[in-house]
N, C-alpha and C positions, 0 to 999 in steps of 0.2 A: 434373275440377278442382272443388274445393269452393268455396263462395261466398266465403270469406275470401280464397282465392287469386285468385279472379276480381276482387275489389275491389282487392286489392293490385297485381294485374297491370294493371288499368286505370289506377291511379295512376302506375305506373312507365312505362307507354306515354305518358301525358301528360307526365311529367317528361322522358322521352327526346326527345319532340318539342320541349319547351321548351329543353332544353340544346343541341339541334341549332341553335337560333336563334343561339347564341353564335358559330357558325362565320361566317355572314355578318356578325354584329355585330362580331366581331373584325376581319374584313377591312375593313369600312367604317370602323371606328374608326382602325385603322392607316393605311388608304388616305387618309382625310381629313387625317391629320396629316402625310402624306408631301408632299414637293414635287411640284408638278404633273407634272413630267417622269418621276416614279417611282411614281405612284399605282397603275397597273395591275400593275407588278412587285411592289409591296408586297402587293397583294391576292392575286396569284398565289403569293407565298411562303406566305401563310396557307393557301390552298386546296391548294397542292402538298404542303406539309409534312403537312397533315392526310391527304391521300390516300395518301402513302407509308406513314404510320403505320398507317392503317386496314388496308391490305393486309398489312403485317407482323403486325398484331394477329390477323387471321384465321389466318394461316399458323402463327405460333408465339407471338405476344404474349400471347394469353389464357392459354395454358399456363404461360408464363414468369412471368406476373403472379399468376394465381389458381390455378395448379396446385399439387399437393402439393409441399411444400418438399423439395428434393433433400437427402437425408440427414438431414432434420429440422433442418437448420442455420438455416432461416429466411432464407436469402440469395437464393435464386432458385427459382421454381417449375419443376416437371418438365413439359415439353410432351408427353411420351409419352402417346399415346392421345387427345390433344387437338388434334393437328395439323389445321388447317382447321376447328376447332370442329365437326367432323362428328358427333362422339359426342353433342353436345348436342341434336341433332335427335331428337325423340321421347323424350327422357329423362323419367323419372317426376318429377313435381313434388310434393314433400311437402306435406302439408296446411298451408294458410296461407302457403305460400311463393310465389315468383315463378319462372316458367320460367328456367332457367339461361341460355338463349340470349338472353333479354331483358336480363339482367344483363350478359351479354357485350357487347352492342351499347351499352348505357349506359356501360360502362367504356371501350369503344373511343373514344367521343366525348371522354372525359376525356383519353385518351392523345393524340389528334389535336390537341386544343386546347392542351395543354401545349407541344407542339412549335410550334404556331402562335404562341404568346406569345413564344417566343425570337426569332422573326422581326422583332420590333420593334426589335431592336438593330442590324440590318444594312442598313437603308434606304439605297438608292442606291449600294451599292458591292460587293455580294457576287454572285459568279457564280450564276446560277440553277441550273446543273448541280451546282455544289458544294453549294448549299443542299439539293438533293434527296438527294444522297448523305449529307450531314451528318445530315439528318432521319432517314434510315434507320438509320445507325450509332448516333445518339444514342438513338433509341427502343429499339434492341436492347440497348445497353450501359449506358444510364443510366435511362431511364424505366421500362422493364419491371422491372429489379431493385429500384429504389427503391419503385415502386408495390407490389411484392410485400412489401417490408418493412412498408409502412404500411397497405395495403388488404386484404391476405390474412389472414383470421382463421381460427383453428383450427375445424374442424367440430365440432359439438356431440357427435357420436358417435365422434370421434377418428379418423375415416377420412382426414381431410386436415389437414395441418399448414400453418400460414401463416407470415407474416414475423416477424422478431425484434423489430421496433419495436412492432408491434401486439400481439403475444402474449407476448413475453419481457419487454419493458419496460412494456407497457400504457400507452404514450403516447397522448394524445388528439389525433387529427387527423381530424375528422369528414369533411371533403370535400376535403382536399388543401392545407393550408397549407404542408406540407413537400413532399409528393410532386408537387404541381402548381405552385404559385406560387413558392415558394422555389427549387424545382428548376429551373424555367424561368428565373427571375431570375438564378441563378448562371450558367447556361449562356449567357444573354444577355450577362452581364458578360465572360465568357471570350471569346466571339466578338468582342465589341467591342474587346477588347485585341489579339486576333490580327489583326483586319482593319485596325486603325489608324483614325485620324480621317478624316472626310470632308474634301474640299478646302474650305478656308475656315473650318473649325470654329474657334470656335463660331458664327460668323455665316454660316449656310449657306442662308438663305432661309426664307420663311414656309410654314406648312402650306397645302396645296393647297385644302382646303375644310373649314373648321370646322363648317359645318352637317352635312356628311356624317359627320364624326367624332362629333358629338353624337348623331346618329341611331344610329350604331353603338354608342355607349355606352348608349343607351336599350335597344337590342336585347340587349346584354349583361346589363342589369339584369333584363329579362324572363327571359332564359335562366338567370340565376343562381337563380331559384326552382326550376328543375329541377335545377340543379347541386347545390344544398344540400338542397332538399326531397327530391329523388330519392335522395340518399345514405342516407335513412332505410330504404330497401328496401321501403316499403309505407306504407299509411295507418295512422299511429300518432302517439303524442305527439311523437316526434322530428321528424316531418314538419311538424306544426303549429308547433312551437317554432322549427325551422330556417327556415321561410318567414317567420315573424314577425321573427325576429332579422335575417334577410337584408335586409328592407326597412328596418327601423329603423337598422341600421348604415350602409346606403347613404345615407340622408338625413343622418345625423349626420356621415358622412365628407364629404359635400358642404359642409355648413355649417362643419365644422371647417377645411377648406381655405380657404373663402372668408373666414372671420374672420381667419385668419393672413395671407392674401394682401392683404386690405384694410389691415391694420396695416403690413405690410412693404412692399408695392408700391403702396399707395394706390389700388388698383382691385380689383374683384371680377369676374373674367373668366369667360366661358362655358367656355373650355377648363379653367380651374381648377375650375369646378363639376363637370364630368364626370370630371376626374382625381381630385378628392376623393371623389366617389361610388364610383369604381372602387377607390380605396385602402381605403375603408370596407368594400366587398364582399370584397376580398382579406383584410382583417384578420379578418372574422367567419367566413370559410370554415372554418378548423379548429375554431372555437369555437361553431359554430351550434347545437349541441344540448347544450352544457355550461354556458351562461351564461343569465341572465335577460334580458328585454328591456332592463332598466336597464344590465346589463353590456354588452349589444350597443350601447347608446348610447355608453358609454364607449369601447369598443373601436373603434367606427366613427369617432367624432370624433377620437380620438388617432391612428388609422391614417391619416386624412386629413391630419393635421398632419405625421405621419412622412413621408408621401409628398411633401408640399410641401417640406420641408427636404431630403429625399433628392434632389430634383430638381436642387439646386445642386451636388451632389457631382461630377457629371460634368465641370463646368467647373473646379472646384477641384482635382480629382484628374487630369483630363486624358483620361479615357476617353470615347469617343463612343458612348453608348447613344442612338441616334438618336431613337427614339420612346418612350423612358423605361420600358422593361420593368423595369429595375433599380429605379427609383424607385417604380413603381406595384405591382410584384409581389414583388420580392425582400424589401425591407425591411418593408413592411406584412405580408407573409406571415410573416416572422420575428417581428414584433411580436405578431400575433394568436396565433401558436403559444405564445409565452412568456406572454402575458396570461392564458391559461387557468390558469396556476399561481397567479395572484392572484384571478381573478374567477370561477372555476368555482363554480357554485351547486349545492349538494346537492339542491335541489328540482327541478333541471332533469333531463331524461331521462337524461343521462350519469351523474348521481348523484355526480360527483366534488366534492371540497371544496377550494376554493382558500384561499390564505393569508388573504384578507380575510373568509372565512367560517369561520375557526377551523381551517383545515387546516394540515398541516405543510408544510415546505419540500421534501418529497420529490417532490410532483407537479411543482413548478417545475424541480427538478433533472432529472427524467425528460424534461420538455419540452426542456430545454436540451441534454441529451445527444442526443436525437433530432435537434434542429436542427443541431448541430455535425456530427453524423455524416453527414447528408444533404449539408450544405454541402461538407464535405471530399471526399466521394466524387464528387459531381457536378463540383466544380471540377477535380479531378485528371483524371478520365476525359474530361470535355469538352475539357480542354486537350490531352490526348493525341490525341483525334479531330481537333481543329482543326489541330494541328501536322502530323499525318499528311496531311491534305488539303492543307495549305499547301505541303508539300514535294513532293507528287505532282501533283495536278491544279490546284493554286492556288486561293486563296479569293477574291481580289479582281479585279474587272474592271480593264481598263487605263484610263489617264487620259482618253483620248478618249471612251470609252464612258461613263465617269462624268460627264464634262462634258455630253455630249449628252443624257444621261438613259437609264435602263435600259428604259423603255417602248418607245421606237423602236429602240434598239440590240439588245435581246434578244427583244422580242416583236412587233416590226413594227407597233405600234399606238400610239395616243395617247388619253389620257382625254378631252381637249377639243381641238376644232379651233379654235385661237385665231385663225388667220388669217381664218376665216369671221366670228368675232366682231368683229375689227377692221374688216372690210369693212362 
């Protein structure tokens, strides 16, 4: 392995460790927002969904996502020869490149986290067994195909053809505005609709532990450096710009939410701060290498505002997205993907030119078509999966289990021994 490959591999190993921190970060964030009686179940949903997806990724997911496109159509990868990613062991690494098996595990984490994000919609009312089955079916039928569309690029030598969004349309989605955040947000919305509202909605109780949620949000911020920075594939201009824009957008999103919250609700809350930060991070994810730091400030701040106002939709429209996966991931993800059409800076590593930099409306149109396509496909297929599970094994726990809490009913554990505290 040449020195450039060694350096790039070292960076990708670091990014992989960082992005893995997002798994406990997401579990803590969602767990802290859950009611006390469901904290462990919510964390189990994140870890369980990740585990199912990881196993499927090794078996067939890598090939379906990053394999040679079947028939050159750009719709799904061919897993032939890649089953169990066995063929990646000992594969020759081209000069300056990163070992394929390291890219495989990096992308595995993306897949598992995307499934975990969906779990924010189901707090306190979904069967754990149904969730695990849903995770597997959704990864196979939704995430792997969509990730192929967005993340699979044609090989320079023409040996491998990738997805239609990345190569046919040349849409910009650096680290997953469509494939990860919007994809998960749409699925969360569909599951919330099929599960129905929690008992007592919208007054269902307070978060179990805001400090835990805030710590989880902090871990997500750290992991996001790996999420966006690692999507560069090595040490290059994209990595530096992406990491810079990630932090800038996170801070702007936090402030954007708090300013609006102070105006509307007359208070600046800690939960609002971490929610705005995450909204900013989601917004910058697709645009991390295509805008300037000033553009990242704009996207981050506005994504935080979008997330704030999206939060009220569930009460106005009547769907119960328990932990706000729709507000934090779906709508800021859409916003960040479309904002590229306006704010793409030709001096950035992506080299694209947005409307505000003298570009045409073509880039915005491309981003719009990519967004609508992923939204429609994910909504329809997720609905079919949810419907199938609902009429077979059932999606929702019974009323008694929901009232008692899923921690004791499904896992025979409690997060806190409250009787000891009272004594």
